[in-house]
BAVO-114386 format. One line per 2 residues: number of its first residue (from 1); for each residue x, y, z of C-alpha. Coordinates in steps of 0.1 Angstrom, whole numbers, plus 5000, padded with zeros to 4 digits. Layout:
! residues N
NUM	X:Y:Z | ...
END
This chain:
! residues 144
1	8512:3553:0771 | 8494:3558:0797
3	8467:3540:0791 | 8489:3514:0782
5	8512:3517:0817 | 8482:3516:0831
7	8468:3487:0817 | 8503:3475:0827
9	8498:3481:0862 | 8466:3466:0860
11	8472:3438:0846 | 8502:3424:0867
13	8480:3433:0897 | 8455:3411:0881
15	8478:3385:0881 | 8486:3384:0922
17	8527:3395:0905 | 8539:3414:0933
19	8545:3451:0918 | 8566:3481:0938
21	8576:3517:0933 | 8612:3500:0917
23	8586:3482:0886 | 8559:3506:0878
25	8594:3529:0874 | 8613:3498:0848
27	8573:3494:0837 | 8569:3532:0824
29	8608:3540:0814 | 8603:3510:0783
31	8571:3521:0776 | 8583:3560:0774
33	8616:3552:0755 | 8595:3524:0731
35	8569:3556:0724 | 8594:3581:0718
37	8615:3560:0699 | 8650:3561:0727
39	8658:3535:0708 | 8657:3547:0676
41	8674:3580:0683 | 8648:3600:0678
43	8640:3615:0714 | 8665:3605:0736
45	8647:3597:0773 | 8673:3604:0804
47	8668:3585:0834 | 8647:3605:0852
49	8619:3609:0835 | 8613:3573:0847
51	8601:3582:0878 | 8569:3608:0860
53	8549:3582:0867 | 8547:3585:0907
55	8535:3621:0903 | 8507:3615:0876
57	8475:3606:0900 | 8453:3598:0869
59	8472:3561:0879 | 8458:3556:0904
61	8417:3566:0896 | 8403:3534:0884
63	8414:3533:0847 | 8412:3568:0845
65	8432:3578:0814 | 8419:3539:0798
67	8388:3559:0801 | 8399:3582:0781
69	8415:3567:0751 | 8385:3547:0751
71	8361:3574:0748 | 8379:3591:0722
73	8379:3559:0701 | 8339:3558:0710
75	8338:3597:0693 | 8357:3587:0662
77	8331:3561:0653 | 8301:3589:0664
79	8312:3615:0644 | 8322:3591:0612
81	8285:3579:0622 | 8271:3614:0624
83	8290:3635:0595 | 8279:3601:0569
85	8246:3608:0578 | 8237:3574:0590
87	8199:3574:0596 | 8198:3580:0638
89	8235:3585:0646 | 8231:3619:0657
91	8200:3612:0680 | 8220:3589:0691
93	8240:3604:0705 | 8220:3629:0716
95	8200:3600:0736 | 8235:3594:0747
97	8244:3631:0765 | 8213:3633:0777
99	8220:3595:0793 | 8242:3612:0818
101	8250:3582:0843 | 8220:3564:0843
103	8242:3526:0830 | 8270:3519:0830
105	8292:3534:0804 | 8297:3505:0784
107	8264:3501:0779 | 8253:3541:0771
109	8276:3540:0745 | 8266:3504:0733
111	8228:3514:0732 | 8238:3550:0718
113	8252:3527:0686 | 8286:3516:0692
115	8303:3489:0709 | 8334:3490:0727
117	8345:3458:0722 | 8341:3455:0684
119	8371:3467:0662 | 8355:3493:0641
121	8359:3525:0665 | 8392:3520:0671
123	8396:3514:0633 | 8377:3545:0633
125	8403:3565:0654 | 8431:3546:0632
127	8417:3560:0598 | 8412:3596:0613
129	8448:3591:0623 | 8456:3579:0590
131	8438:3610:0572 | 8453:3635:0596
133	8485:3625:0588 | 8482:3620:0553
135	8468:3660:0549 | 8500:3668:0571
137	8523:3646:0548 | 8504:3663:0516
139	8516:3701:0533 | 8550:3691:0539
141	8553:3680:0502 | 8536:3715:0487
143	8565:3734:0510 | 8593:3713:0492
END
């Protein structure tokens, strides 16, 4: 949710659109309500929460939240490869960690075997989330 908001802000700036606190509040409120299912009655969102964006400094730090989202996607694919015993996967991951900040993060991750410009890391993340949800559903089914 935060990454989508951050991306939306930067997309507007890149497009030369004017932005203001009111525009941020509307953007954030729309996203907040959509993610929490307010329209469907899942979680009602009071308008007071719509200015929450102003209290989150991550939005002012160069795609800070987006970096978390992409690193979680990359790590899902790294974990899948290592757990599956893919030859060289563990060594490439350890080499990535050893590389520190020696190059651009995208290039380091790609050299380690995960290309964030492809669907693979995001598909791995979705698969992991689906597996977790399947486990939760199985636990709930046993309780009935």
